[in-house]
C-alpha positions in Angstrom: 120.6 134.9 118.9 124.3 134.5 117.8 125.3 133.7 114.3 127.3 130.7 115.6 124.2 129.1 117.2 122.2 129.7 114.1 124.9 127.9 112.1 124.6 125.0 114.5 120.9 124.8 114.0 121.4 125.0 110.2 124.0 122.2 110.3 121.8 119.9 112.4 118.7 120.6 110.3 120.7 119.7 107.2 121.9 116.5 108.9 118.4 115.7 110.0 117.2 116.0 106.4 120.1 113.9 105.2 119.1 111.2 107.8 115.4 111.1 106.8 116.4 110.9 103.2 118.9 108.1 103.7 116.3 106.0 105.4 114.1 106.3 102.3 116.8 105.9 99.6 118.4 102.7 101.0 115.4 100.7 100.0 115.7 101.1 96.2 119.1 99.4 95.8 117.8 96.2 97.5 114.6 95.8 95.5 115.8 92.6 93.8 116.6 91.2 97.3 113.1 92.2 98.5 111.3 90.6 95.6 113.2 87.3 96.2 112.8 87.4 100.0 109.1 88.2 100.0 108.2 86.5 96.6 106.6 89.6 95.2 106.9 91.5 91.9 108.8 94.7 91.1 105.4 96.4 90.7 104.4 95.4 94.2 107.6 96.8 95.6 107.0 99.9 93.5 103.6 100.3 95.0 105.1 100.3 98.5 107.6 102.9 97.4 104.9 105.1 95.9 103.0 104.8 99.1 106.1 106.0 101.0 106.5 109.1 98.8 102.8 110.0 98.9 102.8 109.7 102.6 105.9 111.9 102.8 104.2 114.6 100.7 100.9 114.3 102.6 102.4 114.9 106.0 104.1 118.2 105.1 100.9 120.2 105.9 100.2 118.4 109.3 103.8 118.8 110.3 103.5 122.6 109.9 100.4 122.7 112.1 102.1 120.5 114.7 105.2 122.7 114.6 103.1 125.8 115.2 101.3 124.2 118.1 104.1 122.4 119.9 107.4 124.0 118.6 109.6 123.0 115.8 112.3 121.2 117.9 109.9 118.6 119.2 108.5 117.8 115.8 111.9 117.4 114.2 112.9 115.0 117.0 109.8 113.0 116.4 110.7 112.8 112.7 114.2 111.6 113.5 113.1 109.2 116.2 110.3 107.9 114.0 112.6 107.4 111.1 115.0 105.3 113.3 112.1 103.2 114.7 110.4 102.5 111.4 113.7 101.7 109.7 114.4 99.2 112.5 110.9 97.7 112.0 111.6 97.3 108.2 114.8 95.3 109.0 112.7 92.9 111.1 109.6 92.6 109.0 108.7 88.9 108.7 106.4 89.3 105.7 105.6 91.7 103.0 102.3 93.2 104.3 104.2 94.4 107.4 107.1 95.6 105.2 104.6 97.5 103.1 103.0 99.1 106.1 106.4 100.0 107.6 107.5 101.6 104.3 104.4 103.9 104.2 104.9 104.7 107.9 108.5 105.6 107.2 107.5 108.1 104.6 104.9 109.7 106.9 107.3 110.2 109.9 110.2 111.4 107.7 107.8 113.9 106.1 107.4 115.6 109.5 110.8 117.2 109.2 111.3 119.4 106.2 108.6 122.0 106.4 109.1 122.5 110.2 112.9 122.7 109.8 112.5 125.4 107.1 110.3 127.4 109.4 112.8 127.0 112.2 115.6 128.3 110.0 113.4 131.3 109.1 113.6 132.3 112.8 117.4 132.7 112.7 118.3 133.7 109.1 117.4 136.9 107.2 119.1 135.5 104.1 116.7 132.6 104.1 117.5 131.6 100.5 121.1 130.7 101.4 119.9 128.8 104.5 117.3 126.9 102.6 119.9 126.1 100.0 122.3 124.6 102.6 119.3 122.7 104.1 118.1 121.3 100.8 121.6 120.0 100.0 121.2 117.3 102.6 118.9 115.5 100.2 121.2 115.3 97.2 124.1 114.3 99.5 121.9 111.4 100.7 121.1 110.6 97.0 124.8 110.3 96.3 125.9 108.3 99.3 122.9 106.2 100.4 122.4 104.0 97.3 126.2 103.2 97.1 126.4 102.3 100.8 123.2 100.2 100.7 124.5 98.3 97.7 127.8 97.6 99.4 126.3 96.5 102.7 123.6 94.4 100.9 126.2 92.5 98.8 128.1 91.5 102.0 125.5 91.2 104.7 122.1 91.1 103.1 119.2 93.5 102.6 118.2 93.8 106.2 121.5 95.4 107.4 121.4 97.6 104.3 118.0 99.1 105.3 119.4 99.3 108.8 121.7 102.1 107.6 118.6 104.3 108.2 118.9 103.6 111.9 122.6 104.0 112.0 122.4 107.5 110.6 119.2 108.7 112.3 120.1 107.8 115.9 123.3 109.9 116.3 121.6 112.9 114.5 118.7 112.6 116.9 121.0 112.7 119.9 123.0 115.6 118.5 119.9 117.6 117.7 118.4 116.9 121.2 121.5 118.1 122.9 122.4 121.1 120.8 119.1 122.7 119.7 117.1 124.6 122.2 113.3 124.7 122.3 111.5 127.6 120.6 108.2 129.2 121.5 105.3 127.7 119.4 103.8 130.2 117.1 100.2 129.3 117.8 100.2 127.3 121.1 96.6 128.0 122.0 94.8 127.8 118.6 92.9 124.5 118.2 94.5 122.4 115.5 91.2 121.5 113.9 90.8 125.2 112.9 94.0 125.0 110.8 92.5 122.1 108.8 89.1 123.7 108.1 88.3 124.0 104.4 87.8 127.7 104.6 91.2 128.3 106.1 93.0 126.1 103.7 91.2 127.4 100.6 91.7 131.0 101.6 95.5 130.5 101.7 95.7 128.5 98.5 93.4 131.0 96.6 95.8 134.0 97.1 97.2 135.0 93.7 100.8 135.0 94.8 100.4 131.6 96.5 98.7 130.1 93.4 101.4 131.5 91.1 104.3 130.2 93.2 102.6 126.8 93.8 102.0 126.4 90.1 105.7 127.0 89.4 106.6 124.5 92.1 104.3 121.8 90.6 106.1 122.2 87.2 109.5 122.0 89.0 108.5 119.1 91.2 107.0 117.1 88.4 110.3 117.4 86.4 112.4 116.7 89.5 110.5 113.5 90.3 110.7 112.2 86.8 114.4 112.9 86.6 115.2 111.3 89.9 113.2 108.2 88.8 114.3 107.7 85.3 117.5 109.6 84.4 119.8 106.5 84.6 117.3 104.4 82.6 117.0 107.2 80.0 120.7 107.5 79.6 121.0 103.8 79.0 118.0 103.3 76.7 118.2 106.6 74.7 122.0 107.0 74.5 123.2 103.4 74.9 125.4 104.1 78.0 126.4 101.2 80.2 124.7 100.8 83.5 127.9 101.9 85.2 128.4 105.0 83.2 124.7 105.9 83.6 125.1 105.5 87.3 128.2 107.7 87.4 126.4 110.5 85.6 123.4 110.0 87.9 125.7 110.5 90.8 127.2 113.5 89.2 123.7 114.9 88.8 123.1 114.7 92.5 126.5 116.2 93.3 125.8 119.2 91.1 122.2 119.4 92.4 123.5 119.6 96.0 126.4 122.0 95.4 124.3 124.6 93.5 121.4 124.8 96.0 123.2 127.2 98.4 124.6 129.3 95.6 121.2 129.7 93.9 119.5 130.4 97.3 122.1 133.1 98.1 121.8 134.6 94.6 118.0 134.9 95.1 118.7 136.8 98.4 120.8 139.3 96.6 119.2 139.6 93.2 115.6 138.5 92.7 113.7 135.2 93.5 112.0 135.3 90.1 115.2 136.1 88.1 117.1 133.2 89.7 114.2 130.7 89.3 113.7 131.7 85.7 117.4 131.4 84.9 117.6 128.1 86.7 114.6 126.6 84.9 115.9 128.0 81.6 119.1 126.0 82.1 117.0 122.9 82.8 115.1 123.4 79.6 118.4 123.6 77.6 119.7 120.5 79.5 116.7 118.4 78.8 116.6 119.4 75.1 120.3 118.6 74.8 119.8 115.2 76.3 117.0 114.5 73.9 118.5 115.7 70.6 122.3 115.0 70.8 124.3 111.9 70.9 127.9 113.1 71.5 129.0 111.9 74.9 130.5 115.3 75.9 127.3 117.1 75.1 125.3 114.4 77.1 127.5 115.1 80.1 126.9 118.9 79.6 123.1 118.2 79.4 123.3 116.3 82.8 125.2 119.2 84.3 122.6 121.7 83.1 119.7 119.6 84.4 121.5 119.2 87.8 121.7 123.0 88.1 118.2 123.5 86.8 116.6 121.1 89.2 118.1 123.2 92.1 115.1 125.6 91.8 113.9 124.6 95.3 116.0 127.0 97.3 114.9 130.2 95.5 111.3 129.1 94.9 110.8 127.9 98.5 112.2 131.2 99.7 109.6 133.0 97.6 106.9 131.2 99.7 108.6 132.5 102.8 108.6 136.0 101.5 104.8 135.8 100.9 103.8 134.1 104.1 103.7 136.0 107.4 105.6 134.8 110.5 102.5 133.2 112.0 101.6 131.5 108.6 104.9 130.0 107.7 104.6 126.7 109.6 101.3 125.4 108.4 101.2 127.6 105.3 104.5 126.3 103.9 103.6 122.8 104.9 100.3 123.1 103.0 101.7 124.4 99.7 104.5 121.8 99.9 102.0 119.0 100.4 100.1 120.3 97.3 102.9 120.7 94.9 104.7 117.6 96.0 101.6 115.4 95.8 100.8 116.6 92.2 104.5 116.6 91.2 104.8 113.0 92.2 102.8 112.1 89.1 106.0 112.9 87.1 107.2 109.4 87.6 104.0 107.8 86.3 103.5 110.1 83.3 107.1 109.9 82.1 107.2 106.2 82.7 104.0 105.7 80.6 105.2 108.0 77.8 108.5 106.1 77.6 106.6 102.8 77.2 104.2 104.1 74.6 105.9 106.8 72.5 109.6 106.6 73.5 112.1 108.4 75.7 112.6 111.3 73.4 109.0 112.4 73.9 109.0 111.6 77.6 112.1 113.7 78.4 111.1 116.3 75.8 107.9 116.9 77.8 110.2 118.0 80.7 111.9 120.5 78.5 108.5 121.9 77.6 107.2 122.1 81.1 110.2 124.0 82.5 110.1 126.3 79.5 106.4 127.0 80.3 107.5 128.0 83.8 110.1 130.4 82.4 107.6 132.0 80.1 105.0 132.4 82.9 107.6 134.2 85.1 108.6 136.4 82.2 105.0 137.3 81.5 104.4 138.2 85.1 107.4 140.5 85.1 106.8 142.1 81.7 103.1 142.8 82.3 103.7 143.8 85.9 101.0 141.5 87.2 102.5 141.6 90.7 102.1 137.8 91.3 
């Protein structure tokens, strides 16, 4: 397979991830409009968004099984088409129960993409860390552009057209992917899917020492990422007294740095060591969180945001570590399974940090993140020093 075609696949997988992320992120900026339109509370809207992200995490494993059975291209097209359809349904929802159901369904269909796309890229790239880094950058790019675009459209035309941006982005990507990416042979076309969901098969994979070790590191990283994505602007305003505008600018800067450093860190992990790059990345995150907690000078706060942005780019090297461990026939369902596990547990980061900020303050809440990523660094160092082989 030519490098040129592989680059086309990578570009379209990245755009597909961007499209599925845009559809999810355009909802948050219009929350005030939704509460007014449906006469519900912020907590009720928050419950719908939580349902969306949990559904997204839950479908990572089934998507891998489906990709192994039917081929990655077909599942990615279902994810893109489903994202467009559910986004359209949200724009026409006449009441909140239907909007709630549509939001959860959006998370479920969007969740079909990532694990399958990562497995597809593993077919074409030996330097998988670099490829994953490029692919992952579609998420931060959406995080930068989608909220701004949704806010502008909502201010002029209302919340329904703003959510409709998910359709506008997903449809052309669906067409481009369908026309440009060729089908691949399924990895397990004849194996009954129910066998992949059996408890014995699932527990066997998760019980492997290397898988347990890498999943534990991913849980710590996902917990911190989720909390940061949920509360960094609020933290900057409450703890440092920054204006909403300035906090928003720094939050956008966080996403830019997060997106730009993913390919670099993935490529470094290809050339150096997965564990070395992950440990270095999380160490920077620890310094960044600690800086944000203990200093007040604006320049140092900016530096802290930069370090956290780099540190939360652990995904490319750590996900590549999973690919190194899993065999070719295990990568689809196996990667989907571990991703479902660590994302579902990591989603609690928003709840835990939110509760801590209400009860004991922002310093303790974000200080916890510094502690958790430091624990991950210590665990990696212990594994290397003692030669545990995990």
